[in-house]
mmJSON file of the N, C-alpha and C atoms, coordinates in Angstrom:
{"data_MODEL":{"atom_site":{
"group_PDB":["ATOM","ATOM","ATOM","ATOM","ATOM","ATOM","ATOM","ATOM","ATOM","ATOM","ATOM","ATOM","ATOM","ATOM","ATOM","ATOM","ATOM","ATOM","ATOM","ATOM","ATOM","ATOM","ATOM","ATOM","ATOM","ATOM","ATOM","ATOM","ATOM","ATOM","ATOM","ATOM","ATOM","ATOM","ATOM","ATOM","ATOM","ATOM","ATOM","ATOM","ATOM","ATOM","ATOM","ATOM","ATOM","ATOM","ATOM","ATOM","ATOM","ATOM","ATOM","ATOM","ATOM","ATOM","ATOM","ATOM","ATOM","ATOM","ATOM","ATOM","ATOM","ATOM","ATOM","ATOM","ATOM","ATOM","ATOM","ATOM","ATOM","ATOM","ATOM","ATOM","ATOM","ATOM","ATOM","ATOM","ATOM","ATOM","ATOM","ATOM","ATOM","ATOM","ATOM","ATOM","ATOM","ATOM","ATOM","ATOM","ATOM","ATOM","ATOM","ATOM","ATOM","ATOM","ATOM","ATOM","ATOM","ATOM","ATOM","ATOM","ATOM","ATOM","ATOM","ATOM","ATOM","ATOM","ATOM","ATOM","ATOM","ATOM","ATOM","ATOM","ATOM","ATOM","ATOM","ATOM","ATOM","ATOM","ATOM","ATOM","ATOM","ATOM","ATOM","ATOM","ATOM","ATOM","ATOM","ATOM","ATOM","ATOM","ATOM","ATOM","ATOM","ATOM","ATOM","ATOM","ATOM","ATOM","ATOM","ATOM","ATOM","ATOM","ATOM","ATOM","ATOM","ATOM","ATOM","ATOM","ATOM","ATOM","ATOM","ATOM","ATOM","ATOM","ATOM","ATOM","ATOM","ATOM","ATOM","ATOM","ATOM","ATOM","ATOM","ATOM","ATOM","ATOM","ATOM","ATOM","ATOM","ATOM","ATOM","ATOM","ATOM","ATOM","ATOM","ATOM","ATOM","ATOM","ATOM","ATOM","ATOM","ATOM","ATOM","ATOM","ATOM","ATOM","ATOM","ATOM","ATOM","ATOM","ATOM","ATOM"],
"id":[1,2,3,4,5,6,7,8,9,10,11,12,13,14,15,16,17,18,19,20,21,22,23,24,25,26,27,28,29,30,31,32,33,34,35,36,37,38,39,40,41,42,43,44,45,46,47,48,49,50,51,52,53,54,55,56,57,58,59,60,61,62,63,64,65,66,67,68,69,70,71,72,73,74,75,76,77,78,79,80,81,82,83,84,85,86,87,88,89,90,91,92,93,94,95,96,97,98,99,100,101,102,103,104,105,106,107,108,109,110,111,112,113,114,115,116,117,118,119,120,121,122,123,124,125,126,127,128,129,130,131,132,133,134,135,136,137,138,139,140,141,142,143,144,145,146,147,148,149,150,151,152,153,154,155,156,157,158,159,160,161,162,163,164,165,166,167,168,169,170,171,172,173,174,175,176,177,178,179,180,181,182,183,184,185,186,187,188,189,190,191,192],
"type_symbol":["N","C","C","N","C","C","N","C","C","N","C","C","N","C","C","N","C","C","N","C","C","N","C","C","N","C","C","N","C","C","N","C","C","N","C","C","N","C","C","N","C","C","N","C","C","N","C","C","N","C","C","N","C","C","N","C","C","N","C","C","N","C","C","N","C","C","N","C","C","N","C","C","N","C","C","N","C","C","N","C","C","N","C","C","N","C","C","N","C","C","N","C","C","N","C","C","N","C","C","N","C","C","N","C","C","N","C","C","N","C","C","N","C","C","N","C","C","N","C","C","N","C","C","N","C","C","N","C","C","N","C","C","N","C","C","N","C","C","N","C","C","N","C","C","N","C","C","N","C","C","N","C","C","N","C","C","N","C","C","N","C","C","N","C","C","N","C","C","N","C","C","N","C","C","N","C","C","N","C","C","N","C","C","N","C","C","N","C","C","N","C","C"],
"label_atom_id":["N","CA","C","N","CA","C","N","CA","C","N","CA","C","N","CA","C","N","CA","C","N","CA","C","N","CA","C","N","CA","C","N","CA","C","N","CA","C","N","CA","C","N","CA","C","N","CA","C","N","CA","C","N","CA","C","N","CA","C","N","CA","C","N","CA","C","N","CA","C","N","CA","C","N","CA","C","N","CA","C","N","CA","C","N","CA","C","N","CA","C","N","CA","C","N","CA","C","N","CA","C","N","CA","C","N","CA","C","N","CA","C","N","CA","C","N","CA","C","N","CA","C","N","CA","C","N","CA","C","N","CA","C","N","CA","C","N","CA","C","N","CA","C","N","CA","C","N","CA","C","N","CA","C","N","CA","C","N","CA","C","N","CA","C","N","CA","C","N","CA","C","N","CA","C","N","CA","C","N","CA","C","N","CA","C","N","CA","C","N","CA","C","N","CA","C","N","CA","C","N","CA","C","N","CA","C","N","CA","C","N","CA","C","N","CA","C","N","CA","C","N","CA","C"],
"label_alt_id":[null,null,null,null,null,null,null,null,null,null,null,null,null,null,null,null,null,null,null,null,null,null,null,null,null,null,null,null,null,null,null,null,null,null,null,null,null,null,null,null,null,null,null,null,null,null,null,null,null,null,null,null,null,null,null,null,null,null,null,null,null,null,null,null,null,null,null,null,null,null,null,null,null,null,null,null,null,null,null,null,null,null,null,null,null,null,null,null,null,null,null,null,null,null,null,null,null,null,null,null,null,null,null,null,null,null,null,null,null,null,null,null,null,null,null,null,null,null,null,null,null,null,null,null,null,null,null,null,null,null,null,null,null,null,null,null,null,null,null,null,null,null,null,null,null,null,null,null,null,null,null,null,null,null,null,null,null,null,null,null,null,null,null,null,null,null,null,null,null,null,null,null,null,null,null,null,null,null,null,null,null,null,null,null,null,null,null,null,null,null,null,null],
"label_comp_id":["MET","MET","MET","LEU","LEU","LEU","ILE","ILE","ILE","LEU","LEU","LEU","GLU","GLU","GLU","ALA","ALA","ALA","LEU","LEU","LEU","CYS","CYS","CYS","ARG","ARG","ARG","ILE","ILE","ILE","GLU","GLU","GLU","THR","THR","THR","MET","MET","MET","LEU","LEU","LEU","HIS","HIS","HIS","GLY","GLY","GLY","LEU","LEU","LEU","PRO","PRO","PRO","VAL","VAL","VAL","ARG","ARG","ARG","THR","THR","THR","ARG","ARG","ARG","ASP","ASP","ASP","ILE","ILE","ILE","PHE","PHE","PHE","LEU","LEU","LEU","LEU","LEU","LEU","ALA","ALA","ALA","GLN","GLN","GLN","LEU","LEU","LEU","ASP","ASP","ASP","GLY","GLY","GLY","LEU","LEU","LEU","THR","THR","THR","TYR","TYR","TYR","ARG","ARG","ARG","GLN","GLN","GLN","ILE","ILE","ILE","ALA","ALA","ALA","ASP","ASP","ASP","GLN","GLN","GLN","THR","THR","THR","GLY","GLY","GLY","PHE","PHE","PHE","SER","SER","SER","LEU","LEU","LEU","ILE","ILE","ILE","THR","THR","THR","ILE","ILE","ILE","LYS","LYS","LYS","ARG","ARG","ARG","HIS","HIS","HIS","MET","MET","MET","ARG","ARG","ARG","THR","THR","THR","ALA","ALA","ALA","PHE","PHE","PHE","VAL","VAL","VAL","ALA","ALA","ALA","CYS","CYS","CYS","LEU","LEU","LEU","MET","MET","MET","LEU","LEU","LEU","ASP","ASP","ASP"],
"label_asym_id":["A","A","A","A","A","A","A","A","A","A","A","A","A","A","A","A","A","A","A","A","A","A","A","A","A","A","A","A","A","A","A","A","A","A","A","A","A","A","A","A","A","A","A","A","A","A","A","A","A","A","A","A","A","A","A","A","A","A","A","A","A","A","A","A","A","A","A","A","A","A","A","A","A","A","A","A","A","A","A","A","A","A","A","A","A","A","A","A","A","A","A","A","A","A","A","A","A","A","A","A","A","A","A","A","A","A","A","A","A","A","A","A","A","A","A","A","A","A","A","A","A","A","A","A","A","A","A","A","A","A","A","A","A","A","A","A","A","A","A","A","A","A","A","A","A","A","A","A","A","A","A","A","A","A","A","A","A","A","A","A","A","A","A","A","A","A","A","A","A","A","A","A","A","A","A","A","A","A","A","A","A","A","A","A","A","A","A","A","A","A","A","A"],
"label_entity_id":["1","1","1","1","1","1","1","1","1","1","1","1","1","1","1","1","1","1","1","1","1","1","1","1","1","1","1","1","1","1","1","1","1","1","1","1","1","1","1","1","1","1","1","1","1","1","1","1","1","1","1","1","1","1","1","1","1","1","1","1","1","1","1","1","1","1","1","1","1","1","1","1","1","1","1","1","1","1","1","1","1","1","1","1","1","1","1","1","1","1","1","1","1","1","1","1","1","1","1","1","1","1","1","1","1","1","1","1","1","1","1","1","1","1","1","1","1","1","1","1","1","1","1","1","1","1","1","1","1","1","1","1","1","1","1","1","1","1","1","1","1","1","1","1","1","1","1","1","1","1","1","1","1","1","1","1","1","1","1","1","1","1","1","1","1","1","1","1","1","1","1","1","1","1","1","1","1","1","1","1","1","1","1","1","1","1","1","1","1","1","1","1"],
"label_seq_id":[1,1,1,2,2,2,3,3,3,4,4,4,5,5,5,6,6,6,7,7,7,8,8,8,9,9,9,10,10,10,11,11,11,12,12,12,13,13,13,14,14,14,15,15,15,16,16,16,17,17,17,18,18,18,19,19,19,20,20,20,21,21,21,22,22,22,23,23,23,24,24,24,25,25,25,26,26,26,27,27,27,28,28,28,29,29,29,30,30,30,31,31,31,32,32,32,33,33,33,34,34,34,35,35,35,36,36,36,37,37,37,38,38,38,39,39,39,40,40,40,41,41,41,42,42,42,43,43,43,44,44,44,45,45,45,46,46,46,47,47,47,48,48,48,49,49,49,50,50,50,51,51,51,52,52,52,53,53,53,54,54,54,55,55,55,56,56,56,57,57,57,58,58,58,59,59,59,60,60,60,61,61,61,62,62,62,63,63,63,64,64,64],
"pdbx_PDB_ins_code":[null,null,null,null,null,null,null,null,null,null,null,null,null,null,null,null,null,null,null,null,null,null,null,null,null,null,null,null,null,null,null,null,null,null,null,null,null,null,null,null,null,null,null,null,null,null,null,null,null,null,null,null,null,null,null,null,null,null,null,null,null,null,null,null,null,null,null,null,null,null,null,null,null,null,null,null,null,null,null,null,null,null,null,null,null,null,null,null,null,null,null,null,null,null,null,null,null,null,null,null,null,null,null,null,null,null,null,null,null,null,null,null,null,null,null,null,null,null,null,null,null,null,null,null,null,null,null,null,null,null,null,null,null,null,null,null,null,null,null,null,null,null,null,null,null,null,null,null,null,null,null,null,null,null,null,null,null,null,null,null,null,null,null,null,null,null,null,null,null,null,null,null,null,null,null,null,null,null,null,null,null,null,null,null,null,null,null,null,null,null,null,null],
"Cartn_x":[-14.035,-12.685,-11.675,-11.991,-11.083,-10.898,-11.971,-11.887,-10.99,-11.147,-10.304,-8.839,-8.588,-7.213,-6.624,-7.408,-6.939,-6.667,-7.546,-7.345,-6.093,-5.842,-4.636,-3.379,-3.425,-2.273,-2.043,-3.135,-3.028,-2.459,-2.934,-2.432,-0.939,-0.52,0.892,1.715,1.209,1.898,2.025,0.943,0.969,1.977,2.027,2.97,4.413,4.6,5.939,6.466,5.571,5.983,6.603,7.498,7.948,6.756,6.805,5.671,5.212,6.134,5.758,5.046,5.554,4.932,3.532,3.39,2.075,1.094,1.529,0.641,0.187,1.114,0.787,-0.176,0.096,-0.762,-2.184,-2.298,-3.62,-4.355,-3.637,-4.273,-4.889,-4.186,-4.69,-5.828,-5.642,-6.59,-7.809,-7.64,-8.776,-9.443,-8.622,-9.181,-9.515,-9.02,-9.343,-8.664,-7.563,-6.855,-6.065,-5.93,-5.079,-3.623,-2.732,-1.312,-0.962,-1.527,-1.279,-1.78,-2.956,-3.496,-2.613,-2.116,-1.23,0.061,0.598,1.828,1.6,0.491,0.18,0.006,-0.659,-0.936,0.321,1.199,2.378,3.604,3.588,4.746,5.832,5.564,6.516,6.249,7.26,7.09,6.189,5.625,4.761,5.53,6.77,7.57,7.825,7.993,8.182,6.926,5.771,4.5,4.382,4.711,4.63,5.572,6.76,7.715,7.188,6.609,6.043,4.869,4.045,2.911,3.392,4.42,4.962,5.455,6.142,6.619,5.454,4.392,3.224,2.522,2.392,1.736,2.551,3.854,4.702,4.484,4.397,4.13,2.778,1.792,0.468,0.566,1.343,1.503,2.18,3.005,3.741,2.869,1.65,0.764,0.405,0.341,-0.117,0.902],
"Cartn_y":[-16.265,-16.783,-15.658,-14.683,-13.553,-12.724,-12.556,-11.785,-12.498,-13.797,-14.564,-14.494,-14.576,-14.484,-13.111,-12.066,-10.715,-10.55,-11.085,-11.004,-11.754,-12.876,-13.641,-12.873,-12.212,-11.413,-10.226,-9.6,-8.478,-8.963,-10.094,-10.652,-10.946,-11.527,-11.824,-10.538,-9.512,-8.227,-7.647,-7.679,-7.13,-7.858,-9.164,-9.933,-9.718,-9.242,-8.947,-7.592,-6.765,-5.447,-5.553,-4.622,-4.559,-4.316,-4.829,-4.759,-3.317,-2.41,-1.019,-0.426,-0.71,-0.213,-0.773,-2.069,-2.709,-2.1,-1.896,-1.333,0.074,0.88,2.25,2.226,1.394,1.28,0.874,-0.092,-0.546,0.512,1.287,2.378,3.394,3.647,4.605,4.016,2.804,2.237,1.592,0.936,0.262,1.119,1.809,2.627,4.038,4.411,5.72,6.886,6.615,7.692,8.529,9.812,10.674,10.411,10.872,10.7,11.379,12.555,13.273,12.456,11.867,11.046,9.833,9.229,8.072,8.501,9.649,10.157,10.394,11.011,11.272,9.975,9.014,7.741,6.895,6.906,6.045,6.726,8.059,8.784,8.99,8.604,8.813,10.171,10.703,11.984,11.811,12.908,12.895,12.433,12.864,12.447,10.941,10.377,8.924,8.191,8.695,8.085,8.133,9.261,9.403,8.438,8.244,7.301,5.874,5.495,4.141,3.961,4.981,4.893,4.796,5.525,5.443,4.02,3.43,2.056,1.097,1.271,0.395,0.586,1.833,2.083,1.515,1.602,1.001,-0.516,-1.121,-2.566,-2.895,-2.031,-2.236,-2.167,-1.225,-1.101,-2.311,-2.972,-4.136,-5.403,-5.315,-6.486,-6.97,-6.072,-6.437,-7.172],
"Cartn_z":[-12.023,-12.03,-12.19,-13.056,-13.277,-12.01,-11.259,-10.019,-9.015,-8.881,-7.962,-8.368,-9.66,-10.145,-9.819,-10.025,-9.726,-8.234,-7.402,-5.956,-5.516,-6.112,-5.792,-6.185,-7.335,-7.77,-6.837,-6.391,-5.45,-4.122,-3.656,-2.4,-2.496,-3.602,-3.803,-3.812,-4.498,-4.545,-3.146,-2.37,-1.017,-0.131,-0.257,0.557,0.116,-1.105,-1.591,-1.15,-0.612,-0.139,1.253,1.586,2.983,3.902,5.1,6.022,6.226,6.46,6.706,5.488,4.304,3.075,2.925,3.159,3.048,4.044,5.28,6.298,5.927,5.449,5.047,3.858,2.887,1.713,2.113,3.002,3.429,4.244,5.046,5.783,4.82,3.73,2.746,1.92,1.44,0.489,1.137,2.255,2.894,3.967,4.75,5.827,5.365,4.197,3.642,4.326,5.03,5.714,4.716,5.011,4.2,4.579,3.735,4.04,5.362,5.616,6.866,8.052,7.937,9.032,9.283,8.22,8.371,9.058,8.644,9.269,10.761,11.108,12.517,13.297,12.686,13.367,13.547,12.537,12.595,13.194,13.202,13.703,12.657,11.415,10.326,9.693,9.026,8.355,7.128,6.69,5.519,4.287,4.137,2.981,3.009,4.188,4.298,3.856,4.264,3.852,2.337,1.742,0.285,-0.418,0.119,-0.488,-0.441,0.693,0.808,-0.149,-0.265,-1.182,-2.623,-2.968,-4.328,-4.608,-3.648,-3.799,-4.01,-3.239,-3.355,-4.7,-5.145,-6.416,-7.593,-7.5,-8.545,-8.57,-7.39,-7.322,-7.955,-7.745,-8.364,-9.885,-10.373,-11.827,-12.44,-11.665,-12.156,-12.18,-11.666,-11.641,-13.037,-13.972,-15.31,-16.099],
"occupancy":[1.0,1.0,1.0,1.0,1.0,1.0,1.0,1.0,1.0,1.0,1.0,1.0,1.0,1.0,1.0,1.0,1.0,1.0,1.0,1.0,1.0,1.0,1.0,1.0,1.0,1.0,1.0,1.0,1.0,1.0,1.0,1.0,1.0,1.0,1.0,1.0,1.0,1.0,1.0,1.0,1.0,1.0,1.0,1.0,1.0,1.0,1.0,1.0,1.0,1.0,1.0,1.0,1.0,1.0,1.0,1.0,1.0,1.0,1.0,1.0,1.0,1.0,1.0,1.0,1.0,1.0,1.0,1.0,1.0,1.0,1.0,1.0,1.0,1.0,1.0,1.0,1.0,1.0,1.0,1.0,1.0,1.0,1.0,1.0,1.0,1.0,1.0,1.0,1.0,1.0,1.0,1.0,1.0,1.0,1.0,1.0,1.0,1.0,1.0,1.0,1.0,1.0,1.0,1.0,1.0,1.0,1.0,1.0,1.0,1.0,1.0,1.0,1.0,1.0,1.0,1.0,1.0,1.0,1.0,1.0,1.0,1.0,1.0,1.0,1.0,1.0,1.0,1.0,1.0,1.0,1.0,1.0,1.0,1.0,1.0,1.0,1.0,1.0,1.0,1.0,1.0,1.0,1.0,1.0,1.0,1.0,1.0,1.0,1.0,1.0,1.0,1.0,1.0,1.0,1.0,1.0,1.0,1.0,1.0,1.0,1.0,1.0,1.0,1.0,1.0,1.0,1.0,1.0,1.0,1.0,1.0,1.0,1.0,1.0,1.0,1.0,1.0,1.0,1.0,1.0,1.0,1.0,1.0,1.0,1.0,1.0,1.0,1.0,1.0,1.0,1.0,1.0],
"B_iso_or_equiv":[0.0,0.0,0.0,0.0,0.0,0.0,0.0,0.0,0.0,0.0,0.0,0.0,0.0,0.0,0.0,0.0,0.0,0.0,0.0,0.0,0.0,0.0,0.0,0.0,0.0,0.0,0.0,0.0,0.0,0.0,0.0,0.0,0.0,0.0,0.0,0.0,0.0,0.0,0.0,0.0,0.0,0.0,0.0,0.0,0.0,0.0,0.0,0.0,0.0,0.0,0.0,0.0,0.0,0.0,0.0,0.0,0.0,0.0,0.0,0.0,0.0,0.0,0.0,0.0,0.0,0.0,0.0,0.0,0.0,0.0,0.0,0.0,0.0,0.0,0.0,0.0,0.0,0.0,0.0,0.0,0.0,0.0,0.0,0.0,0.0,0.0,0.0,0.0,0.0,0.0,0.0,0.0,0.0,0.0,0.0,0.0,0.0,0.0,0.0,0.0,0.0,0.0,0.0,0.0,0.0,0.0,0.0,0.0,0.0,0.0,0.0,0.0,0.0,0.0,0.0,0.0,0.0,0.0,0.0,0.0,0.0,0.0,0.0,0.0,0.0,0.0,0.0,0.0,0.0,0.0,0.0,0.0,0.0,0.0,0.0,0.0,0.0,0.0,0.0,0.0,0.0,0.0,0.0,0.0,0.0,0.0,0.0,0.0,0.0,0.0,0.0,0.0,0.0,0.0,0.0,0.0,0.0,0.0,0.0,0.0,0.0,0.0,0.0,0.0,0.0,0.0,0.0,0.0,0.0,0.0,0.0,0.0,0.0,0.0,0.0,0.0,0.0,0.0,0.0,0.0,0.0,0.0,0.0,0.0,0.0,0.0,0.0,0.0,0.0,0.0,0.0,0.0],
"pdbx_formal_charge":[null,null,null,null,null,null,null,null,null,null,null,null,null,null,null,null,null,null,null,null,null,null,null,null,null,null,null,null,null,null,null,null,null,null,null,null,null,null,null,null,null,null,null,null,null,null,null,null,null,null,null,null,null,null,null,null,null,null,null,null,null,null,null,null,null,null,null,null,null,null,null,null,null,null,null,null,null,null,null,null,null,null,null,null,null,null,null,null,null,null,null,null,null,null,null,null,null,null,null,null,null,null,null,null,null,null,null,null,null,null,null,null,null,null,null,null,null,null,null,null,null,null,null,null,null,null,null,null,null,null,null,null,null,null,null,null,null,null,null,null,null,null,null,null,null,null,null,null,null,null,null,null,null,null,null,null,null,null,null,null,null,null,null,null,null,null,null,null,null,null,null,null,null,null,null,null,null,null,null,null,null,null,null,null,null,null,null,null,null,null,null,null],
"auth_seq_id":[1,1,1,2,2,2,3,3,3,4,4,4,5,5,5,6,6,6,7,7,7,8,8,8,9,9,9,10,10,10,11,11,11,12,12,12,13,13,13,14,14,14,15,15,15,16,16,16,17,17,17,18,18,18,19,19,19,20,20,20,21,21,21,22,22,22,23,23,23,24,24,24,25,25,25,26,26,26,27,27,27,28,28,28,29,29,29,30,30,30,31,31,31,32,32,32,33,33,33,34,34,34,35,35,35,36,36,36,37,37,37,38,38,38,39,39,39,40,40,40,41,41,41,42,42,42,43,43,43,44,44,44,45,45,45,46,46,46,47,47,47,48,48,48,49,49,49,50,50,50,51,51,51,52,52,52,53,53,53,54,54,54,55,55,55,56,56,56,57,57,57,58,58,58,59,59,59,60,60,60,61,61,61,62,62,62,63,63,63,64,64,64],
"auth_comp_id":["MET","MET","MET","LEU","LEU","LEU","ILE","ILE","ILE","LEU","LEU","LEU","GLU","GLU","GLU","ALA","ALA","ALA","LEU","LEU","LEU","CYS","CYS","CYS","ARG","ARG","ARG","ILE","ILE","ILE","GLU","GLU","GLU","THR","THR","THR","MET","MET","MET","LEU","LEU","LEU","HIS","HIS","HIS","GLY","GLY","GLY","LEU","LEU","LEU","PRO","PRO","PRO","VAL","VAL","VAL","ARG","ARG","ARG","THR","THR","THR","ARG","ARG","ARG","ASP","ASP","ASP","ILE","ILE","ILE","PHE","PHE","PHE","LEU","LEU","LEU","LEU","LEU","LEU","ALA","ALA","ALA","GLN","GLN","GLN","LEU","LEU","LEU","ASP","ASP","ASP","GLY","GLY","GLY","LEU","LEU","LEU","THR","THR","THR","TYR","TYR","TYR","ARG","ARG","ARG","GLN","GLN","GLN","ILE","ILE","ILE","ALA","ALA","ALA","ASP","ASP","ASP","GLN","GLN","GLN","THR","THR","THR","GLY","GLY","GLY","PHE","PHE","PHE","SER","SER","SER","LEU","LEU","LEU","ILE","ILE","ILE","THR","THR","THR","ILE","ILE","ILE","LYS","LYS","LYS","ARG","ARG","ARG","HIS","HIS","HIS","MET","MET","MET","ARG","ARG","ARG","THR","THR","THR","ALA","ALA","ALA","PHE","PHE","PHE","VAL","VAL","VAL","ALA","ALA","ALA","CYS","CYS","CYS","LEU","LEU","LEU","MET","MET","MET","LEU","LEU","LEU","ASP","ASP","ASP"],
"auth_asym_id":["A","A","A","A","A","A","A","A","A","A","A","A","A","A","A","A","A","A","A","A","A","A","A","A","A","A","A","A","A","A","A","A","A","A","A","A","A","A","A","A","A","A","A","A","A","A","A","A","A","A","A","A","A","A","A","A","A","A","A","A","A","A","A","A","A","A","A","A","A","A","A","A","A","A","A","A","A","A","A","A","A","A","A","A","A","A","A","A","A","A","A","A","A","A","A","A","A","A","A","A","A","A","A","A","A","A","A","A","A","A","A","A","A","A","A","A","A","A","A","A","A","A","A","A","A","A","A","A","A","A","A","A","A","A","A","A","A","A","A","A","A","A","A","A","A","A","A","A","A","A","A","A","A","A","A","A","A","A","A","A","A","A","A","A","A","A","A","A","A","A","A","A","A","A","A","A","A","A","A","A","A","A","A","A","A","A","A","A","A","A","A","A"],
"auth_atom_id":["N","CA","C","N","CA","C","N","CA","C","N","CA","C","N","CA","C","N","CA","C","N","CA","C","N","CA","C","N","CA","C","N","CA","C","N","CA","C","N","CA","C","N","CA","C","N","CA","C","N","CA","C","N","CA","C","N","CA","C","N","CA","C","N","CA","C","N","CA","C","N","CA","C","N","CA","C","N","CA","C","N","CA","C","N","CA","C","N","CA","C","N","CA","C","N","CA","C","N","CA","C","N","CA","C","N","CA","C","N","CA","C","N","CA","C","N","CA","C","N","CA","C","N","CA","C","N","CA","C","N","CA","C","N","CA","C","N","CA","C","N","CA","C","N","CA","C","N","CA","C","N","CA","C","N","CA","C","N","CA","C","N","CA","C","N","CA","C","N","CA","C","N","CA","C","N","CA","C","N","CA","C","N","CA","C","N","CA","C","N","CA","C","N","CA","C","N","CA","C","N","CA","C","N","CA","C","N","CA","C","N","CA","C","N","CA","C","N","CA","C","N","CA","C"],
"pdbx_PDB_model_num":[1,1,1,1,1,1,1,1,1,1,1,1,1,1,1,1,1,1,1,1,1,1,1,1,1,1,1,1,1,1,1,1,1,1,1,1,1,1,1,1,1,1,1,1,1,1,1,1,1,1,1,1,1,1,1,1,1,1,1,1,1,1,1,1,1,1,1,1,1,1,1,1,1,1,1,1,1,1,1,1,1,1,1,1,1,1,1,1,1,1,1,1,1,1,1,1,1,1,1,1,1,1,1,1,1,1,1,1,1,1,1,1,1,1,1,1,1,1,1,1,1,1,1,1,1,1,1,1,1,1,1,1,1,1,1,1,1,1,1,1,1,1,1,1,1,1,1,1,1,1,1,1,1,1,1,1,1,1,1,1,1,1,1,1,1,1,1,1,1,1,1,1,1,1,1,1,1,1,1,1,1,1,1,1,1,1,1,1,1,1,1,1]
}}}
């Protein structure tokens, strides 16, 4: 039950992120891409990728 609750909270957090931020976060966390690989794949600058990841990580910290 605890695992399902945690997954639901993560899903809610992900849906609360801007689409671009969510996509970048998932590329890093699920696909295992580096920030440089994500930048190359998406065409965004490395600093933009880092900003989106920071936003996503802050959202993760707010889950508790």
